[in-house]
Structure formats: structure tokens, C-alpha cells
C-alpha positions in Angstrom: 2.8 -3.2 -10.6 3.2 0.2 -9.0 1.4 1.4 -6.0 1.3 4.9 -4.5 1.5 5.5 -0.8 -1.8 6.9 0.4 -2.8 9.0 3.5 -6.1 10.3 4.6 -4.7 13.7 5.3 -3.6 13.1 8.9 0.0 11.9 9.1 -0.2 10.1 12.5 3.0 8.9 14.0 1.2 5.7 14.9 0.8 4.8 11.2 -3.0 5.2 11.3 -4.5 6.7 8.1 -1.9 5.2 5.7 -2.1 2.7 3.0 -1.3 1.9 -0.7 -3.3 3.0 -3.7 -3.3 0.8 -6.8 -4.7 1.6 -10.2 -8.1 0.3 -11.2 -6.4 -1.7 -13.9 -4.0 -3.3 -11.5 -6.8 -3.9 -9.0 -8.8 -5.8 -11.6 -5.7 -7.7 -12.8 -4.1 -8.8 -9.5 -6.8 -8.8 -6.9 -9.7 -11.2 -6.4 -13.2 -10.2 -5.3 -13.4 -13.3 -3.1 -10.5 -12.0 -0.8 -11.5 -10.2 2.4 -7.9 -9.1 3.0 -4.4 -8.9 1.5 -1.1 -9.5 3.1 1.9 -7.4 2.3 5.5 -8.4 2.9 7.1 -5.0 3.3 10.6 -5.1 2.0 11.2 -8.5 3.7 11.1 -6.6 7.1 7.5 -6.8 8.3 4.1 -8.2 7.4 1.0 -6.0 7.2 -2.6 -6.9 6.5 -5.2 -4.8 4.8 -8.9 -5.4 4.7 -10.5 -5.1 1.3 -13.5 -2.9 1.6 -16.5 -2.8 -0.8 -15.4 0.7 -1.9 -12.1 -0.8 -3.1 -14.0 -2.3 -6.0 -15.9 0.9 -6.8 -13.9 4.1 -6.6 -11.4 3.9 -3.7 -8.6 1.5 -4.7 -6.7 2.1 -1.4 -5.7 -0.6 0.9 -5.4 0.8 4.4 -3.2 -0.5 7.1 -1.5 0.8 10.3 1.3 -1.6 9.5 1.9 0.0 6.1 1.9 3.4 7.8 4.4 2.4 10.4 6.7 0.9 7.8 6.5 4.0 5.6 7.4 6.2 8.5 10.3 4.0 9.7 11.7 4.0 6.2 11.5 7.8 6.0 8.9 7.6 3.2 6.2 9.4 5.2 5.1 12.0 5.7 5.8 13.2 2.2 5.6 16.7 0.6 2.0 17.6 -0.3 1.0 15.9 -3.6 4.2 13.9 -3.9 3.6 10.4 -2.3 6.3 7.8 -2.9 5.7 5.1 -5.6 6.4 1.5 -4.5 6.9 -1.6 -6.5 4.3 -4.3 -5.6 4.8 -7.9 -6.8 2.2 -10.7 -6.5 3.6 -13.5 -4.3 0.8 -16.0 -4.7 -2.8 -15.9 -3.6 -3.6 -12.7 -1.6 0.0 -12.1 -0.7 2.2 -9.3 -2.2 5.8 -8.2 -1.8 6.3 -4.4 -1.5 9.7 -2.8 -2.3 10.6 0.7 -1.4 11.6 3.1 -4.2 15.2 2.8 -5.3 17.4 5.9 -5.6 17.2 5.5 -9.4 13.4 5.1 -9.4 11.9 7.6 -6.8 
């Protein structure tokens, strides 16, 4: 599946305010309502956890994590030009775990 990097409008160097946004279709296909959090393996470099909020299941399909924000910034993927967040490949890895890959040069 594809996920879009997300930010709340404040590009903090600490990584706060960042996350990943998945489509409603992918949310319903790959995520379980019984999970309280998901774990992301970010390009095999770092693990980040994101709490699943009630709003995730309604209208806000963002998964927020300082760890994701730090990783995006270290990789040079954040901050991004207004309205052009990077798209990342997210692969289910079993249960509530997902592998996240940065965009490749051929697939920005």
C-alpha cells in the first residue's frame, strides 16, 4: 500500500507533529480495530510506534509518531514543499507491524 507523509503544519526538528496518512480503503483492508497501536519498521533502520486513535477509524486516517517524524527528517524527506508530501511504500509484516520504505528515485 502507499502512505503519504503527514504533518500538522508545524515542522518541528524534534519530529513532533509528523506521521503517515493511509487511505480509508487501505485502513479498512490492512488495519484491525482491535489494535491500540501499530509498529513501523522504517527502512530497516528504526522502529516507530503509533497509537491508533478513535478518529483514525472515522475521518483522520493519520498515524502520528515522533519516531516517524525524526526518520523523515533524517532521510531528508521532511520538511517538504507545501502540498507535496512524499509518498512511501508500506508493507504489512504480520499482525500490527508494517515495513515502510522511502520513495525510490524512480517513484517519488
